[in-house]
C-alpha positions as a LaTeX table, in Angstrom:
\begin{tabular}{lrrr}
\hline
Residue & $x$ (\AA) & $y$ (\AA) & $z$ (\AA) \\
\hline
Met1 & 168.29 & 103.64 & 133.58 \\
Val2 & 166.17 & 103.65 & 130.23 \\
Thr3 & 164.09 & 106.80 & 130.18 \\
Arg4 & 159.78 & 105.94 & 130.68 \\
His5 & 158.62 & 108.94 & 130.96 \\
Leu6 & 158.34 & 112.28 & 128.93 \\
Thr7 & 156.19 & 115.45 & 128.48 \\
Phe8 & 154.55 & 115.96 & 125.86 \\
Ala9 & 153.92 & 119.26 & 124.48 \\
Leu10 & 151.35 & 120.56 & 122.08 \\
Pro11 & 148.96 & 123.70 & 121.44 \\
Gly12 & 145.58 & 123.20 & 122.06 \\
Asp13 & 143.49 & 120.21 & 122.83 \\
Leu14 & 144.79 & 116.89 & 122.13 \\
Ala15 & 141.33 & 115.96 & 120.83 \\
Thr16 & 141.43 & 118.24 & 118.37 \\
Pro17 & 140.37 & 117.33 & 114.92 \\
Thr18 & 143.38 & 116.78 & 112.61 \\
Gly19 & 146.03 & 114.14 & 111.47 \\
Gly20 & 148.92 & 115.83 & 113.77 \\
Tyr21 & 146.63 & 115.76 & 116.80 \\
Ala22 & 145.57 & 112.12 & 116.00 \\
Tyr23 & 149.05 & 111.00 & 115.39 \\
Asp24 & 150.10 & 112.61 & 119.04 \\
Arg25 & 147.01 & 111.08 & 120.60 \\
His26 & 147.90 & 107.56 & 119.51 \\
Ile27 & 151.58 & 108.29 & 120.48 \\
Val28 & 150.45 & 109.18 & 124.05 \\
Glu29 & 147.79 & 106.41 & 124.99 \\
Gly30 & 150.27 & 103.68 & 122.66 \\
Leu31 & 153.05 & 104.59 & 125.23 \\
Arg32 & 150.94 & 104.49 & 128.63 \\
Asn33 & 149.87 & 100.90 & 127.71 \\
Arg34 & 153.43 & 100.28 & 127.02 \\
Gly35 & 153.60 & 101.46 & 130.87 \\
Trp36 & 155.25 & 104.79 & 130.04 \\
Gln37 & 154.33 & 108.01 & 132.40 \\
Val38 & 153.48 & 110.67 & 129.92 \\
Asp39 & 152.76 & 114.16 & 131.23 \\
Val40 & 150.92 & 116.14 & 128.08 \\
Ile41 & 150.83 & 119.49 & 128.55 \\
Asn42 & 148.74 & 122.05 & 126.55 \\
Ile43 & 151.21 & 125.10 & 126.26 \\
Gly44 & 148.11 & 127.35 & 124.73 \\
Asp45 & 146.32 & 127.55 & 121.42 \\
Gly46 & 147.44 & 130.75 & 119.03 \\
Phe47 & 150.14 & 128.61 & 117.44 \\
Pro48 & 151.75 & 128.98 & 115.51 \\
Arg49 & 150.77 & 132.68 & 115.38 \\
Pro50 & 151.33 & 133.25 & 119.14 \\
Asp51 & 151.67 & 136.25 & 121.06 \\
Ala52 & 154.39 & 137.52 & 123.44 \\
Val53 & 151.90 & 136.75 & 126.28 \\
Gln54 & 151.13 & 133.50 & 124.92 \\
Leu55 & 154.96 & 132.52 & 124.44 \\
Thr56 & 156.26 & 133.29 & 127.69 \\
Lys57 & 153.53 & 130.81 & 128.95 \\
Ala58 & 154.94 & 128.24 & 127.04 \\
Glu59 & 158.09 & 128.80 & 128.36 \\
Glu60 & 157.35 & 128.92 & 131.38 \\
Met61 & 155.22 & 125.50 & 131.44 \\
Leu62 & 158.00 & 123.77 & 130.07 \\
Ala63 & 160.74 & 125.03 & 132.54 \\
Gly64 & 158.89 & 123.88 & 135.16 \\
Val65 & 159.31 & 120.00 & 133.71 \\
Ser66 & 161.74 & 117.94 & 135.74 \\
Ala67 & 165.18 & 118.29 & 133.81 \\
Asp68 & 165.77 & 114.82 & 133.99 \\
Ile69 & 162.45 & 113.96 & 131.85 \\
Pro70 & 162.41 & 114.49 & 127.88 \\
Ile71 & 160.27 & 117.22 & 126.34 \\
Val72 & 158.81 & 116.25 & 122.96 \\
Ile73 & 157.68 & 119.08 & 121.96 \\
Asp74 & 154.91 & 119.02 & 118.73 \\
Gly75 & 156.50 & 120.94 & 115.42 \\
Leu76 & 152.67 & 123.06 & 115.08 \\
Ala77 & 153.98 & 125.08 & 118.12 \\
Phe78 & 158.42 & 124.41 & 118.37 \\
Gly79 & 158.36 & 126.20 & 114.68 \\
Val80 & 158.15 & 129.56 & 116.73 \\
Met81 & 159.62 & 128.82 & 119.57 \\
Asp82 & 163.29 & 129.52 & 118.77 \\
Lys83 & 163.56 & 131.89 & 121.78 \\
Ala84 & 162.63 & 129.41 & 124.19 \\
Ala85 & 164.35 & 126.59 & 122.96 \\
Ala86 & 167.62 & 128.39 & 123.19 \\
Leu87 & 166.76 & 129.07 & 127.15 \\
Leu88 & 165.32 & 125.36 & 127.44 \\
Ala89 & 168.37 & 123.41 & 125.30 \\
Gln90 & 170.35 & 124.72 & 128.98 \\
Thr91 & 168.35 & 122.27 & 131.23 \\
His92 & 166.36 & 120.09 & 129.42 \\
Thr93 & 166.40 & 117.06 & 126.49 \\
Leu94 & 164.42 & 118.72 & 124.11 \\
Val95 & 163.58 & 116.49 & 121.27 \\
Ala96 & 161.22 & 118.27 & 117.89 \\
Leu97 & 158.25 & 115.94 & 116.21 \\
Ile98 & 157.82 & 117.58 & 112.81 \\
His99 & 154.64 & 116.94 & 110.93 \\
His100 & 155.77 & 119.37 & 107.89 \\
Pro101 & 157.75 & 122.33 & 108.29 \\
Leu102 & 155.48 & 125.55 & 109.20 \\
Ala103 & 156.87 & 127.59 & 106.31 \\
Leu104 & 155.32 & 125.24 & 103.76 \\
Glu105 & 152.21 & 125.97 & 104.77 \\
Thr106 & 149.80 & 127.48 & 101.61 \\
Gly107 & 149.17 & 131.06 & 101.45 \\
Leu108 & 152.12 & 132.77 & 103.69 \\
Ala109 & 153.11 & 135.77 & 102.47 \\
Pro110 & 157.20 & 135.15 & 101.35 \\
Asp111 & 158.34 & 137.05 & 104.48 \\
Gln112 & 156.05 & 135.10 & 106.82 \\
Ala113 & 157.62 & 132.15 & 105.25 \\
Glu114 & 160.85 & 133.45 & 105.18 \\
Lys115 & 160.10 & 134.38 & 109.18 \\
Leu116 & 159.11 & 130.67 & 110.18 \\
Arg117 & 161.90 & 129.28 & 107.98 \\
Asp118 & 164.17 & 131.18 & 110.27 \\
Ser119 & 162.93 & 130.73 & 113.87 \\
Glu120 & 162.08 & 126.64 & 113.16 \\
Arg121 & 165.82 & 126.58 & 112.10 \\
Ala122 & 166.60 & 128.05 & 114.69 \\
Ala123 & 164.71 & 126.21 & 117.06 \\
Leu124 & 165.48 & 122.87 & 115.05 \\
Gly125 & 169.14 & 123.80 & 116.15 \\
Arg126 & 168.82 & 123.27 & 119.92 \\
Val127 & 167.14 & 119.95 & 120.08 \\
Arg128 & 168.99 & 116.50 & 120.98 \\
Tyr129 & 166.67 & 114.91 & 118.76 \\
Thr130 & 164.17 & 115.25 & 116.05 \\
Ile131 & 161.37 & 112.84 & 115.27 \\
Ala132 & 159.97 & 112.88 & 111.48 \\
Thr133 & 156.62 & 111.59 & 110.39 \\
Ser134 & 157.96 & 111.08 & 106.83 \\
Ala135 & 161.23 & 110.19 & 105.34 \\
Ser136 & 160.38 & 112.97 & 102.70 \\
Thr137 & 160.04 & 115.04 & 105.57 \\
Ala138 & 163.01 & 114.39 & 107.51 \\
Asp139 & 164.87 & 114.64 & 103.80 \\
Leu140 & 163.77 & 118.31 & 104.01 \\
Leu141 & 165.00 & 118.82 & 107.52 \\
Ile142 & 168.09 & 117.82 & 106.66 \\
Ala143 & 168.83 & 119.61 & 103.09 \\
Asp144 & 166.62 & 123.30 & 103.79 \\
Tyr145 & 167.05 & 123.27 & 108.14 \\
Gly146 & 170.74 & 122.01 & 108.53 \\
Val147 & 169.59 & 119.06 & 110.76 \\
Pro148 & 172.16 & 116.41 & 111.24 \\
Arg149 & 171.12 & 113.14 & 109.68 \\
Glu150 & 171.95 & 111.07 & 112.68 \\
Thr151 & 169.88 & 113.20 & 115.06 \\
Ile152 & 166.82 & 112.00 & 113.09 \\
Thr153 & 164.38 & 109.21 & 113.12 \\
Val154 & 161.60 & 108.58 & 111.16 \\
Val155 & 158.38 & 107.32 & 112.91 \\
Val156 & 155.24 & 107.05 & 110.40 \\
Pro157 & 152.07 & 107.27 & 111.38 \\
Gly158 & 150.29 & 103.57 & 112.10 \\
Asn159 & 146.90 & 102.59 & 110.90 \\
Asp160 & 143.70 & 101.60 & 112.04 \\
Pro161 & 141.65 & 98.22 & 111.10 \\
Met162 & 139.30 & 99.51 & 108.18 \\
Pro163 & 136.42 & 97.83 & 106.44 \\
Leu164 & 136.71 & 97.62 & 103.06 \\
Ser165 & 134.76 & 99.82 & 100.47 \\
Ile166 & 131.54 & 99.03 & 98.93 \\
Pro167 & 131.17 & 100.23 & 95.31 \\
Ser168 & 128.09 & 102.19 & 94.52 \\
Ala169 & 125.51 & 100.35 & 92.86 \\
Asp170 & 123.32 & 102.82 & 92.22 \\
Gly171 & 125.36 & 104.85 & 89.19 \\
Ile172 & 126.12 & 107.72 & 91.13 \\
Phe173 & 130.17 & 107.59 & 91.92 \\
Arg174 & 131.09 & 108.93 & 95.43 \\
Met175 & 133.77 & 110.87 & 96.22 \\
Leu176 & 135.71 & 111.24 & 99.52 \\
Thr177 & 138.22 & 113.68 & 100.67 \\
Val178 & 139.37 & 114.67 & 104.32 \\
Gly179 & 141.40 & 117.45 & 105.62 \\
Ser180 & 140.91 & 120.51 & 106.97 \\
Leu181 & 139.54 & 123.25 & 105.41 \\
Val182 & 142.75 & 125.65 & 105.00 \\
Pro183 & 144.42 & 126.90 & 102.16 \\
Arg184 & 147.22 & 123.66 & 102.21 \\
Lys185 & 144.57 & 121.12 & 101.47 \\
Gly186 & 143.65 & 123.04 & 97.85 \\
Tyr187 & 140.06 & 122.98 & 97.26 \\
Asp188 & 140.07 & 125.39 & 95.50 \\
Val189 & 141.99 & 123.42 & 92.48 \\
Leu190 & 139.49 & 120.58 & 93.69 \\
Ile191 & 136.14 & 122.25 & 92.86 \\
Glu192 & 137.58 & 123.93 & 89.62 \\
Ala193 & 138.57 & 119.96 & 88.84 \\
Leu194 & 135.23 & 119.17 & 89.57 \\
Lys195 & 133.59 & 121.72 & 87.54 \\
Lys196 & 134.72 & 119.82 & 84.39 \\
Leu197 & 133.33 & 116.57 & 85.30 \\
Ala198 & 129.51 & 117.81 & 85.31 \\
Asp199 & 128.71 & 115.29 & 82.58 \\
Leu200 & 128.90 & 113.00 & 84.70 \\
Pro201 & 127.33 & 111.57 & 88.22 \\
Trp202 & 129.05 & 112.18 & 91.45 \\
Gln203 & 128.58 & 113.34 & 94.74 \\
Leu204 & 131.66 & 114.69 & 96.62 \\
Thr205 & 131.66 & 114.05 & 100.29 \\
Ile206 & 134.37 & 117.04 & 102.54 \\
Val207 & 135.15 & 116.15 & 106.10 \\
Gly208 & 137.03 & 118.67 & 107.90 \\
Asp209 & 137.26 & 120.93 & 110.55 \\
Pro210 & 136.44 & 124.14 & 109.33 \\
Ala211 & 137.26 & 126.33 & 112.53 \\
Arg212 & 141.55 & 126.65 & 111.34 \\
Ser213 & 140.88 & 129.10 & 108.52 \\
Pro214 & 137.10 & 130.03 & 109.02 \\
Glu215 & 137.60 & 132.59 & 105.60 \\
Thr216 & 138.47 & 129.35 & 103.45 \\
Ala217 & 135.29 & 127.84 & 104.76 \\
Ser218 & 133.51 & 130.51 & 103.76 \\
Ala219 & 135.55 & 130.21 & 100.39 \\
Leu220 & 134.89 & 126.95 & 99.68 \\
Ile221 & 131.48 & 127.43 & 100.44 \\
Arg222 & 131.11 & 130.03 & 97.96 \\
Ser223 & 133.14 & 128.34 & 94.83 \\
Val224 & 130.43 & 125.48 & 95.40 \\
Gln225 & 127.60 & 127.93 & 94.69 \\
Leu226 & 129.16 & 129.58 & 92.05 \\
Ala227 & 130.04 & 126.84 & 90.13 \\
Gly228 & 126.69 & 124.96 & 90.50 \\
Leu229 & 127.64 & 121.87 & 92.69 \\
Ala230 & 125.65 & 122.75 & 95.23 \\
Glu231 & 123.48 & 119.38 & 95.00 \\
Asn232 & 126.58 & 117.81 & 94.30 \\
Val233 & 128.95 & 118.90 & 97.35 \\
Ser234 & 128.70 & 118.08 & 101.05 \\
Leu235 & 130.83 & 119.73 & 103.57 \\
Thr236 & 130.12 & 117.93 & 107.10 \\
Gly237 & 132.47 & 119.59 & 109.33 \\
Ala238 & 134.90 & 117.25 & 111.53 \\
Leu239 & 133.24 & 113.58 & 112.17 \\
Ser240 & 133.49 & 111.27 & 114.60 \\
Asp241 & 135.76 & 108.43 & 114.08 \\
Asp242 & 133.02 & 105.78 & 113.78 \\
Ala243 & 131.32 & 108.28 & 110.89 \\
Leu244 & 134.44 & 108.91 & 109.07 \\
Val245 & 135.35 & 104.96 & 109.29 \\
Ala246 & 131.42 & 105.04 & 107.46 \\
Glu247 & 132.40 & 107.98 & 104.78 \\
Tyr248 & 135.40 & 105.70 & 103.92 \\
Ala249 & 133.37 & 102.45 & 103.58 \\
His250 & 130.43 & 104.08 & 101.41 \\
Ser251 & 132.67 & 105.78 & 98.83 \\
Asp252 & 134.11 & 104.90 & 95.61 \\
Val253 & 137.31 & 106.70 & 95.38 \\
Phe254 & 139.17 & 109.04 & 97.39 \\
Val255 & 140.83 & 112.44 & 96.56 \\
Thr256 & 142.90 & 114.77 & 97.17 \\
Ala257 & 144.18 & 117.84 & 95.69 \\
Ser258 & 146.88 & 119.25 & 98.83 \\
His259 & 149.83 & 121.49 & 97.85 \\
Phe260 & 152.02 & 119.83 & 100.97 \\
Glu261 & 151.11 & 116.71 & 103.06 \\
Gly262 & 154.40 & 115.98 & 105.61 \\
Tyr263 & 152.80 & 112.25 & 104.94 \\
Gly264 & 148.99 & 111.67 & 104.39 \\
Met265 & 147.19 & 109.85 & 107.17 \\
Ala266 & 144.19 & 110.26 & 105.41 \\
Val267 & 145.26 & 109.21 & 102.63 \\
Thr268 & 146.72 & 105.58 & 104.23 \\
Ala269 & 142.87 & 105.22 & 105.56 \\
Ala270 & 141.45 & 104.99 & 102.15 \\
Ile271 & 144.57 & 102.60 & 100.81 \\
Ala272 & 143.64 & 100.76 & 103.90 \\
Ser273 & 139.99 & 100.72 & 103.43 \\
Gly274 & 140.99 & 99.28 & 99.28 \\
Leu275 & 139.97 & 102.73 & 97.70 \\
Pro276 & 141.45 & 103.86 & 94.47 \\
Val277 & 143.34 & 107.21 & 95.00 \\
Val278 & 143.61 & 110.10 & 92.89 \\
Ala279 & 146.12 & 112.65 & 94.47 \\
Thr280 & 148.92 & 114.77 & 94.33 \\
Thr281 & 152.63 & 114.71 & 94.27 \\
Gly282 & 152.75 & 117.53 & 97.26 \\
Gly283 & 155.13 & 117.38 & 99.60 \\
Ala284 & 155.37 & 113.47 & 100.93 \\
Leu285 & 151.89 & 112.12 & 98.81 \\
Ala286 & 154.09 & 110.47 & 96.09 \\
Gln287 & 155.83 & 108.51 & 98.47 \\
Thr288 & 153.40 & 107.35 & 100.79 \\
Ile289 & 151.25 & 106.17 & 98.14 \\
Gly290 & 153.26 & 104.66 & 95.90 \\
Lys291 & 151.51 & 102.35 & 93.20 \\
Ala292 & 147.76 & 102.52 & 94.89 \\
Gly293 & 146.67 & 105.88 & 93.05 \\
Leu294 & 146.51 & 108.18 & 90.18 \\
Leu295 & 149.50 & 110.91 & 91.05 \\
Val296 & 149.19 & 114.69 & 89.18 \\
Ala297 & 151.32 & 117.87 & 90.13 \\
Pro298 & 149.77 & 120.11 & 93.05 \\
Asn299 & 147.71 & 122.83 & 91.38 \\
Asp300 & 147.21 & 121.23 & 88.26 \\
Ala301 & 142.89 & 121.00 & 87.90 \\
Glu302 & 142.79 & 120.04 & 84.18 \\
Ala303 & 145.13 & 116.93 & 85.16 \\
Leu304 & 143.47 & 116.33 & 88.56 \\
Ala305 & 140.12 & 116.17 & 86.69 \\
Ala306 & 141.75 & 113.71 & 84.04 \\
Gly307 & 142.48 & 111.24 & 86.39 \\
Leu308 & 138.91 & 111.06 & 88.27 \\
Arg309 & 137.45 & 110.72 & 84.67 \\
Ser310 & 139.78 & 107.59 & 84.08 \\
Ile311 & 138.66 & 106.28 & 86.93 \\
Met312 & 134.75 & 107.31 & 86.81 \\
Thr313 & 134.39 & 105.88 & 83.36 \\
Asp314 & 136.81 & 102.84 & 83.03 \\
Ala315 & 135.94 & 99.56 & 85.34 \\
His316 & 139.60 & 98.54 & 84.49 \\
Val317 & 140.99 & 101.50 & 85.93 \\
Arg318 & 139.04 & 101.20 & 88.75 \\
Ala319 & 139.87 & 97.37 & 89.38 \\
Arg320 & 143.65 & 97.84 & 88.45 \\
Leu321 & 144.09 & 100.82 & 91.56 \\
Arg322 & 141.50 & 98.85 & 93.92 \\
Asn323 & 143.99 & 95.55 & 93.51 \\
Ala324 & 146.89 & 97.92 & 94.31 \\
Ser325 & 145.37 & 99.60 & 97.50 \\
Leu326 & 144.77 & 96.29 & 98.56 \\
Ala327 & 147.77 & 95.08 & 97.88 \\
Ala328 & 149.53 & 98.23 & 99.94 \\
Ala329 & 146.95 & 98.12 & 102.70 \\
Lys330 & 148.64 & 95.00 & 103.18 \\
Glu331 & 152.28 & 97.19 & 104.07 \\
Leu332 & 150.84 & 99.98 & 106.15 \\
Pro333 & 152.37 & 99.61 & 109.24 \\
Ala334 & 150.13 & 99.14 & 112.84 \\
Trp335 & 150.02 & 102.25 & 115.62 \\
Ser336 & 151.35 & 99.74 & 117.92 \\
Asp337 & 154.88 & 99.19 & 114.87 \\
Thr338 & 154.53 & 103.22 & 115.70 \\
Val339 & 154.67 & 103.55 & 118.99 \\
Ala340 & 157.25 & 101.24 & 119.42 \\
Arg341 & 159.50 & 103.16 & 116.93 \\
Phe342 & 158.93 & 106.02 & 118.59 \\
Ala343 & 159.35 & 104.63 & 122.16 \\
Ala344 & 162.91 & 103.38 & 121.04 \\
Ala345 & 164.12 & 106.85 & 119.49 \\
Ile346 & 162.79 & 108.31 & 123.54 \\
Glu347 & 164.39 & 105.50 & 125.20 \\
Gly348 & 168.07 & 105.73 & 123.34 \\
Leu349 & 168.30 & 109.65 & 124.89 \\
Ala350 & 169.39 & 107.81 & 127.52 \\
\hline
\end{tabular}
């Protein structure tokens, strides 16, 4: 019989405002709309740094799932559940959903990164199947984590319809960046780049949850103030879907200084809006963006500033990149395509 019942396990609230949780929400809702029974289990906050009590509780919750129901575990938790995976794999079909490897989070000490890499490698060795959200991430899992290629399916995020952005008409260039305020997003590099554009009229809106790393959020606010950019930079915190769509619609360019992305959903939303994009090549970003943006190396404030300056001062560059985004937007998958591919992967387990 084809499998149409699964348990989806993730750490924390499914409504958490990040790209990874948005992906999970779309998959759960999409499968349910296709007639699947999807049981969502919140295995607790604290991941990917849970204490022993949290890990034990998570293992007990998953052990209680009927053995004939596949369990999809979000990688934010799964990567540190190597011991639990070893036990659960004896009785259950485990599927790892990997947005990006935990060891590639910016700011980790070398020993922390190595510990995460070892635990995630061990955990992935216990699963029946792995779903990666980009081909770039899949290649990393094969090369660095020993995951057999034939056990991986790439299921890239889908995209919601977006209104086309409306260029500013008041002489002020409006930039947008979206992402949780965590070290990996490279906000320190972005502010350093913007200091080099003080001679131009611009505004930057930063949309991102500050709760994930309060230290990073505080450091960002301090750096904006010290750079004398408080009048130019606005931090909104996390926004509702409608409010976020409005930010895309009223921006002139999307910029990200991220050190690493497993895919880059905020970037594809910008492309769907017809926005020119300036981004790094971190992780899957170059693959995700293709020809729809200017790409620079991570941690290169000079190059990032030069890319932004070229868009701000050259109408031909703006037009070329906008046309490239409009062309690329036609090729972006819908969420229905993503859900169908995810469903096919799980059905194949039967």
